[in-house]
C-alpha positions in Angstrom: 29.6 -5.7 -14.8 28.5 -6.8 -18.3 25.4 -8.8 -18.9 27.6 -11.6 -20.2 29.6 -11.6 -17.0 26.4 -11.9 -14.9 25.1 -14.7 -17.1 28.4 -16.6 -16.8 28.8 -16.1 -13.1 25.2 -17.1 -12.3 25.5 -20.2 -14.5 28.6 -21.2 -12.7 27.2 -20.5 -9.2 24.2 -22.8 -9.8 26.0 -25.2 -12.0 23.5 -24.9 -14.9 24.1 -27.0 -17.9 23.8 -25.7 -21.5 20.6 -27.6 -22.2 19.0 -26.2 -19.0 20.2 -22.7 -20.1 18.5 -23.1 -23.4 15.3 -24.3 -21.6 15.3 -21.3 -19.4 15.5 -18.9 -22.4 12.7 -20.9 -24.1 10.5 -20.6 -21.1 10.7 -16.8 -21.5 9.8 -17.1 -25.2 13.4 -16.7 -26.5 14.7 -19.5 -28.7 18.5 -19.7 -28.8 20.7 -22.3 -30.4 23.7 -24.0 -28.8 26.2 -21.9 -30.8 24.6 -18.6 -29.7 24.6 -19.7 -26.1 28.3 -20.6 -26.2 29.1 -17.2 -27.8 27.2 -15.4 -25.0 29.2 -17.3 -22.3 32.6 -16.5 -23.8 34.7 -13.7 -22.4 35.1 -10.4 -24.3 38.7 -11.3 -25.4 37.7 -14.7 -26.7 37.1 -15.2 -30.4 33.4 -15.5 -31.2 32.2 -13.5 -28.2 28.7 -12.1 -28.6 27.5 -9.4 -26.3 24.3 -10.1 -24.3 21.8 -7.3 -24.5 19.5 -6.3 -21.7 16.5 -8.0 -23.4 18.3 -11.3 -23.5 19.5 -11.1 -19.9 16.0 -10.2 -18.8 14.5 -13.1 -20.7 17.0 -15.4 -19.0 16.0 -14.0 -15.5 12.3 -14.3 -16.3 12.7 -17.8 -17.7 14.6 -18.7 -14.5 11.6 -17.4 -12.4 9.2 -19.5 -14.5 11.4 -22.5 -14.1 11.8 -22.2 -10.4 8.3 -20.9 -9.4 6.1 -21.7 -12.4 4.3 -19.4 -14.9 2.0 -16.7 -13.7 -1.7 -17.3 -14.3 -2.9 -15.6 -17.5 0.5 -14.2 -18.5 2.0 -14.8 -22.0 5.2 -16.9 -22.3 7.1 -14.0 -23.7 7.9 -11.6 -20.9 7.7 -7.8 -21.4 10.8 -5.6 -20.9 11.0 -3.9 -17.5 9.6 -0.4 -17.7 12.5 1.4 -16.0 15.1 -0.6 -17.9 17.3 -3.4 -16.7 19.7 -2.4 -13.9 21.5 -4.1 -11.1 18.5 -3.5 -8.8 16.1 -5.3 -11.2 18.6 -8.1 -11.7 19.0 -8.6 -7.9 15.2 -8.5 -7.5 14.7 -11.1 -10.2 17.4 -13.4 -8.7 15.8 -13.0 -5.3 12.4 -14.0 -6.7 13.7 -16.9 -8.7 15.7 -18.4 -5.8 12.8 -17.7 -3.4 15.1 -15.8 -1.0 14.0 -13.8 2.0 16.0 -11.0 3.5 17.7 -13.3 5.9 18.8 -15.6 3.1 20.3 -12.7 1.2 22.1 -11.5 4.2 23.6 -15.0 4.7 24.6 -15.1 1.1 26.4 -11.8 1.4 28.2 -13.0 4.6 29.5 -16.0 2.5 31.0 -13.4 0.2 32.6 -11.6 3.1 30.2 -8.6 3.0 28.2 -7.5 5.9 24.8 -6.0 5.0 21.8 -5.3 7.2 18.2 -6.1 6.3 17.3 -2.4 6.0 20.3 -1.7 3.7 19.2 -4.7 1.6 15.6 -3.4 1.5 16.8 -0.1 0.0 17.7 -2.0 -3.2 14.2 -3.3 -3.6 12.3 0.0 -3.2 10.9 1.9 -6.2 13.2 4.4 -7.9 11.4 7.5 -6.6 11.3 6.3 -2.9 13.3 8.4 -0.5 15.2 5.3 0.8 15.9 3.9 -2.7 19.6 3.0 -3.2 21.3 2.0 -6.5 22.8 -1.5 -6.4 26.4 -1.1 -7.6 28.4 -3.6 -9.6 30.5 -4.6 -6.6 27.5 -5.5 -4.5 26.0 -7.6 -7.3 29.4 -9.2 -7.9 29.6 -10.1 -4.2 26.1 -11.5 -4.2 27.0 -13.8 -7.1 30.2 -14.8 -5.3 28.1 -15.6 -2.2 25.7 -17.7 -4.3 28.7 -19.6 -5.7 30.0 -20.2 -2.1 26.5 -21.4 -1.1 25.7 -23.7 -3.9 29.1 -25.0 -5.0 30.8 -25.3 -1.6 
């Protein structure tokens, strides 16, 4: 999945307006104009498409956390880039934090997408990379999670 696809699907799932998207980026210290946002939300085959890099997607996710949960005490508005790089596991973790979901909530969202997952299988995605039970989150799992969010919030 491309970062643009994740941004587009999540925006649709939670029905986030363009002004709210710009506010989310701003909360993470990234100023975007309307034209840039529209370019990021286009599909690859559309004219004017602009790829969303990892730093921009991470800024969006961090801004979403700030919007939903408030800023952390003593931390700067601009969020640092994740040490291990942005991958599906980090994206899933940040979405979980922003939406204040527990394991049971995530299992329910996956059921809405037609995927059965246990709490222990889910926990493997949130372990540190060197842990013996760590598991890479694949594109299909993340896609299903976003589909489940769509079913939950737009049904």
